[in-house]
N, C-alpha and C positions, 0 to 999 in steps of 0.2 A: 773585363768582362761586361757585355751590355745585352741585356735581354729586352724584347719587345714588350712593351707594357700596354695591354689593350683596354685597361680600366684605370683611370687616373684618380680614383678617389683613395685618399690616404685615410685608412681607418686602422688603429692599432690592433695587432692580435693580442693575446694576454696569455699568460704561462702556467706553468706546472703546480704541483703540489698535490699528492694523494695521501700521504701519511709519513711515516718513519719507517726506517728500516732498510732492507735490501731487496734485491731480486734473486729469488732461488727458483731452480727448475728441478723437478724430479720426475723421471719417467718410469712409470710402473703401470697397473692397470689403470689407475687414475692418476694423471699428471698433476701435480700441484705447482702453483705459481704464485708466489707471494711478492707482492708490490709495495716498497716501502717509500719514504719520503727522501728527499735529496739531501746530502750532506754538503759541507761547503768546500771540499777538496775535489780532486778530479773525479774520484770515483762516484761522488755524489752527483757531477755533473752528468757522467755516462748513465747513471740511473734516471736522471730526468729525460734523456733522450728516450728511455724504455717506456716512461710515463706517456711522453708525447706520441708514442705509437698508438695508444689507445684514443687520442684525440683528433687525429687526421692522418693524412698521407704524408709521407716524409720524401724528399728528393736530396740526395747526397751528391753533390758536383764534383767533377773531376779536379777542379781547382781547390777543393777543400771545404766549400761553402754547404750550407744546409737550409733548407726552406721547408716548412711544413704547412699544410692546408688541405685542399681538395684537388686531386689530379682530375682534369675534366675528362669526360668520356665514359660510357656506360660498356663498351665493349673494345677490345684490343685483338687484333689479328696477328697470329705469329706463323711465320714460313719455316716449318720444322726441318731439322737436319735431314730427315727422311725424304724431304720433297713434298710432303703434305701440308696443306693450310690449315689451321685451325683457329677458330674464333672463340674468344673467352670473355665471360662477363667480369667486371672489375672485383665482383664478390668472390670469383674463383681463384684470384691471382693474391698470392702473400707478398711476395716481392719479384724484382727483375734486376739481374745484374748484367749490365750491359759490357759487351766486349765485341771482339770478332765474332764470337758467337755468343749470343744473349742466353742467359740461364734463368729461368723462371721457377720459383717455389710456389706451388699452388695451396690454397688453402686446406685441401685436404692432405697434404703431406707429400704428393707426388711432384715430380720435377719434369721439366722441359727443357730442351735446347733447341736453338733455332735463332731466327732474326725477327724481332717485332717489327711490324711494317708500319712504322710512323718517323716522320722526320723530325718531330718536334712534341713536346707535351706541354700543356697549359697547366699551371697550378693556381688555385684561387684561394684567397683567404681574406674573409670580411670586406669585400669590395674591390680589392686588388688582385688583378690576374696577370701573371707573367707567362710569356711563352719561352721555353727553354729548348733549345735544339738538342735532339737526343744525343748527339755525340758529345756534349758536354756533361752529360748525367752519367754518374758512376754507378748509382744504385737507386731504385725506388722501392719503398716499402708502403703497401696499401695498409689502410687503418685496420689494427688488429682489434678483435673483439676479446680484451683482456679482462681478467676477472677484477672484482673491486673489494676493497677491505669492507668490513662490517662497520656498524655505526660506531664501534669503540676503536675501529683501526686495528683491531688485533688479527683478525681472521679473514680468510679469503672466501667471499660468496660465490658460490658456483662451483663447478667441476670442470675445469679445463679440459678439453678433448686432445686426442691423441694428435690431432691435425695441427693444432696450436703449437704443440710441443715440437713437431717436425719442422714448422715454419720457423720458429725460433732457433732451432739445431740448424737449419739451413743457412739462417743469416749468420751464425757463428761460423760456418764453413765457408760463407762468404767474406771472412773477415770483418765483420761488422765492428768489432771493437777497435781494430786499426782504423777503420774509417771514420769512426766518430771521434777518436783521438786526433786524426788529422785534421778535422774540422775544429776542435778545440784548441789546437795549438797553431791554427792559422788565422782565425777570426775571434773577435769578440762575439758574445751572443745574447741576444734578447729572448727572455722567456716570459710568455704571456699568459694571462689568468685562464684562458681557454684551453690551456695546455699546449699550445704550439710554440714553435721555435723559429728563429730567423738569425742567420749570420750576418755579421757586418762589423762595422767599426764605430767605437765611442770617440766623440770628436773633443769631449772635455779634457782639458789638460789637468783640472784639478777639482775637488768637490770640497764643499763646507758642509761639516757635519756637526751638529749640536748634540753633546754629551751631557748626561747628568754628572759624571765623575771628573771629566777633564775640560769641560767647558766646550767653546767652539774650536773646533780643529779643521785645518786646512789640509787635506789629503792629496797628493799627487796620483793622478789615475795610474801611473806607472807602478804604484806601490800596493795597488788593489788586486785582489783576486776576484771580488764580487761585492756587488750592492743588492741588498734584499729589502724591497719596499713593502710595508705593510699595507694591507687592502684598505684601511680605514684610518681617517685621522685619529690621534690619541694613542695608537699602538706604536710599538717600537720598531724602526728600522734597524738594519744591521748591516755593517760593513765587515769584510773578511780582508785581511791584509796579507801580503806575501809572507810575512814573518810567522803567520799561523794565528795571529790574534783575530778575535771577533769582538767587535764593539757595538753596543746598543745606542740607539739615540733616535734623532731625527734629521734625515736629509734635507737641508736648507732648500726653500722653494726657489732660491736663485741658483741652484745648482743641479736642477733637473737635467737628466741625462739626454745628450743630443746624440742621436743614433742614425747612422746610415745603412740601412739593410742592403745587402749585396743585389744587384740587379733590379732595384726600385727606382725608376726614372719617371719624370714627367713627360707631358707631351712634346717639350722642347728637346728632350733627350738629357735634361740635367739631372744629376742624382738628387733623390729626396732625402731630407733630414727630418727624422720624427723626434717630437719632444715626448719622452716616455714618462707619463705621469702615474701617480699612485692610483691604484685601482684598475689599470690599464696593463700595467706590467709587474710581474712578482719579483724578478730577479734580472739582473744584467751580469753575466760573467765575463772576465776580461782574458785575452788569450793566454793560454796555459803553456808552460815551457814543455817542449817534446819529453823532456827527461822525466816529467810527471807520469808518462805512460810507458813505463818500463816494458820492453818486448814487444811494443805494439798491442798488447794484450789488454791493456787498461789496468789501473790500480785494482787490486783485489781480484783480478780475473787471469792472473799469471804472471803478474809483473808490476813493478811500480809501487808507490805506498798505497797506504789505505785512506780512508777518508780525511 
């Protein structure tokens, strides 16, 4: 898969982290949405995607990849199935599911069917702008105005409106959990400090990790579920093993993650490799087994194990 890269400035995105807990939705007079922090297992990775939705737009590709950032354009024209043409601003659109007939969920909770009049979409993130053919996109989700935890991280500030609940309900109807599970079981993923994500591939075959209990460990990348990097020197990093163990320590400077984001190429068409450094990236997750997402619903969402 090769996208046209219009800007070749390589600037790292940075990833997630809002707090701890889970994602809960409740539809009554007042819709309650509680957003928590990521766990170390597949369910935590799915929750990270939902936190990313409050940090930028997200494009889920038919090949299984995911790129978040800002989708370019203030207006989008749709040829409705009724034959009429309607122009929508980006603030009116919650998501677009692409197919023979495109399905739009609007931010007021209403839906539209038709054909989005665009051959491609450009998504920009901190200096990198990729142009992606529309027929390679499965689903786009425009940045959602999600409620945030209070200073103690215990409660949600603000009262989510019914439109937000309907957008999230529409995403569930569009098999959002299955699409996210496809991404996580197809690619490795970098999660950046600004709350955005990018699918790709980790090139390292092993990592050197300095632990207090076990000394210096050399761990094969194939044995890892994830690497969590502290934002500052002196704080603990963590590695999560496929055995379920999670060890604290410090990732050796000689073992910085070498990451190739999908679609990111330089002016000569060569794939770009990023060195993910502390303070720029918060976590790297390694490709998950499909069995971790039982039933295609995601762990804790109707199938598969929990965190």
